[in-house]
C-alpha positions as CSV (number, residue, x, y, z in Angstrom):
1,M,0.9,12.6,108.2
2,S,-1.4,11.0,105.7
3,F,-3.8,8.3,106.9
4,S,-2.1,5.8,104.6
5,T,1.6,5.3,104.7
6,R,1.9,3.9,101.2
7,C,0.0,2.9,98.1
8,M,-1.5,-0.6,97.5
9,T,0.7,-3.2,95.7
10,D,-0.3,-6.4,93.9
11,A,0.8,-8.3,97.0
12,D,-1.7,-6.5,99.2
13,W,-4.9,-7.3,97.4
14,P,-5.1,-11.0,98.4
15,H,-5.4,-9.7,102.0
16,V,-8.5,-7.6,101.2
17,K,-11.7,-9.6,101.8
18,H,-14.5,-7.5,100.2
19,F,-12.8,-5.6,97.4
20,T,-10.7,-6.6,94.4
21,K,-8.1,-4.6,92.6
22,D,-10.4,-4.6,89.5
23,E,-13.0,-2.6,91.4
24,F,-10.8,0.5,91.3
25,H,-9.8,2.7,88.4
26,H,-6.3,3.4,89.9
27,P,-5.7,0.6,92.4
28,D,-2.0,1.4,92.5
29,K,-2.7,4.9,93.9
30,M,-5.0,3.8,96.7
31,G,-3.8,4.1,100.2
32,Y,-3.0,0.7,101.9
33,E,-4.5,1.5,105.3
34,F,-7.4,3.3,103.7
35,I,-8.3,0.1,101.7
36,L,-8.1,-2.0,104.8
37,C,-10.4,0.4,106.7
38,L,-12.8,0.5,103.7
39,D,-12.9,-3.3,103.7
40,Q,-14.0,-3.2,107.3
41,V,-16.7,-0.7,106.4
42,R,-18.1,-3.0,103.8
43,E,-18.1,-5.9,106.2
44,T,-20.0,-3.9,108.8
45,A,-22.4,-2.3,106.4
46,G,-23.4,-5.6,104.9
47,V,-24.8,-4.0,101.7
48,P,-23.4,-3.8,98.2
49,M,-20.7,-1.2,97.7
50,V,-19.6,-0.4,94.2
51,I,-16.7,2.0,93.8
52,T,-17.6,4.6,91.2
53,S,-14.6,6.9,91.8
54,D,-11.3,6.6,93.5
55,A,-7.9,8.2,92.7
56,R,-8.0,10.8,90.0
57,T,-5.5,13.3,88.4
58,H,-6.1,16.9,89.0
59,Q,-7.0,17.3,85.3
60,Q,-9.6,14.5,85.6
61,D,-11.0,16.2,88.7
62,I,-11.4,19.6,86.9
63,A,-13.0,17.9,83.9
64,I,-15.8,16.4,86.1
65,G,-16.3,19.5,88.2
66,G,-14.6,18.2,91.3
67,A,-13.6,20.2,94.4
68,E,-10.6,22.6,94.1
69,D,-8.7,20.6,96.7
70,S,-10.1,17.1,96.0
71,A,-9.1,14.2,98.3
72,H,-9.3,12.1,95.1
73,D,-6.1,13.8,93.8
74,D,-3.9,12.7,96.8
75,V,-1.4,10.0,96.5
76,P,-1.8,7.7,98.3
77,C,-5.5,8.3,97.7
78,N,-7.7,8.0,100.8
79,A,-11.0,8.7,99.1
80,V,-13.7,6.9,97.2
81,D,-17.2,7.5,96.0
82,I,-19.6,4.5,96.4
83,G,-22.3,4.4,93.8
84,M,-26.0,3.9,94.3
85,R,-27.2,0.4,93.7
86,P,-31.0,0.3,94.2
87,R,-32.7,-3.0,94.9
88,P,-36.4,-4.0,95.0
89,D,-36.3,-3.9,98.8
90,D,-34.4,-0.6,98.8
91,P,-35.5,1.3,95.6
92,H,-34.3,4.8,96.7
93,W,-31.0,3.4,98.3
94,N,-31.9,5.0,101.6
95,Y,-31.3,1.8,103.7
96,S,-28.0,1.0,102.0
97,R,-26.8,4.6,102.3
98,D,-27.7,4.6,106.0
99,R,-25.8,1.4,106.5
100,I,-22.7,2.7,104.7
101,V,-22.6,6.0,106.6
102,R,-23.1,4.3,110.0
103,A,-20.4,1.7,109.3
104,A,-18.1,4.4,108.1
105,M,-18.6,6.4,111.3
106,Q,-18.1,3.3,113.3
107,H,-14.7,2.8,111.6
108,G,-13.5,6.3,112.2
109,F,-14.5,8.2,109.1
110,V,-15.2,11.8,109.9
111,R,-15.4,13.2,106.4
112,M,-18.2,12.2,104.1
113,G,-20.5,13.5,101.4
114,I,-24.0,12.2,100.8
115,Y,-25.4,12.6,97.3
116,P,-28.4,11.3,95.5
117,T,-26.5,8.6,93.7
118,S,-23.3,8.1,95.8
119,V,-21.6,8.4,99.1
120,H,-18.1,10.0,99.3
121,L,-15.8,8.7,102.0
122,D,-12.4,10.0,102.8
123,R,-9.7,9.8,105.5
124,T,-8.0,13.1,104.9
125,E,-8.9,14.8,108.2
126,D,-5.2,15.5,108.7
127,R,-5.2,17.8,105.6
128,R,-8.8,19.0,105.3
129,P,-11.5,20.3,107.7
130,A,-13.0,17.6,109.9
131,P,-15.4,16.4,111.1
132,R,-17.5,17.2,108.0
133,I,-20.6,15.8,106.4
134,W,-22.0,17.5,103.3
135,T,-25.2,16.6,101.5
136,A,-26.9,16.9,98.2
137,V,-29.7,14.3,98.5
138,D,-33.0,14.6,96.7
139,N,-35.1,11.5,97.0
140,P,-38.1,10.3,99.0
141,A,-37.6,9.0,102.5
142,H,-38.7,5.5,101.9
């Protein structure tokens, strides 16, 4: 069974504290329980989280070089990429990335990818190997 039992509806978004429908490219394909869990991650992390990728079609995934069995293709979608947002006090995004990963683990995420400019989070452990953390990070440890 998928982590989310259904997709988000317009009536669900007012109950989400830290994200708005407009932050997602395909909000109507996002998993309801996933968004509620992601909202808790944002609360716990206490750092800016900008969604750079959410639900995609298989064709969109191929066009950007995504994984063969991408979690972004599922409906409901239980996957996001959170984009890097450096700040003067966190120029290499290492503090924020750490806060996001720790918060995600605290809220049950067991599949994540850590990249130079993003963090991938998904709740597809029922369909894909888990626990898994994959990396492609290339920046100073500041």
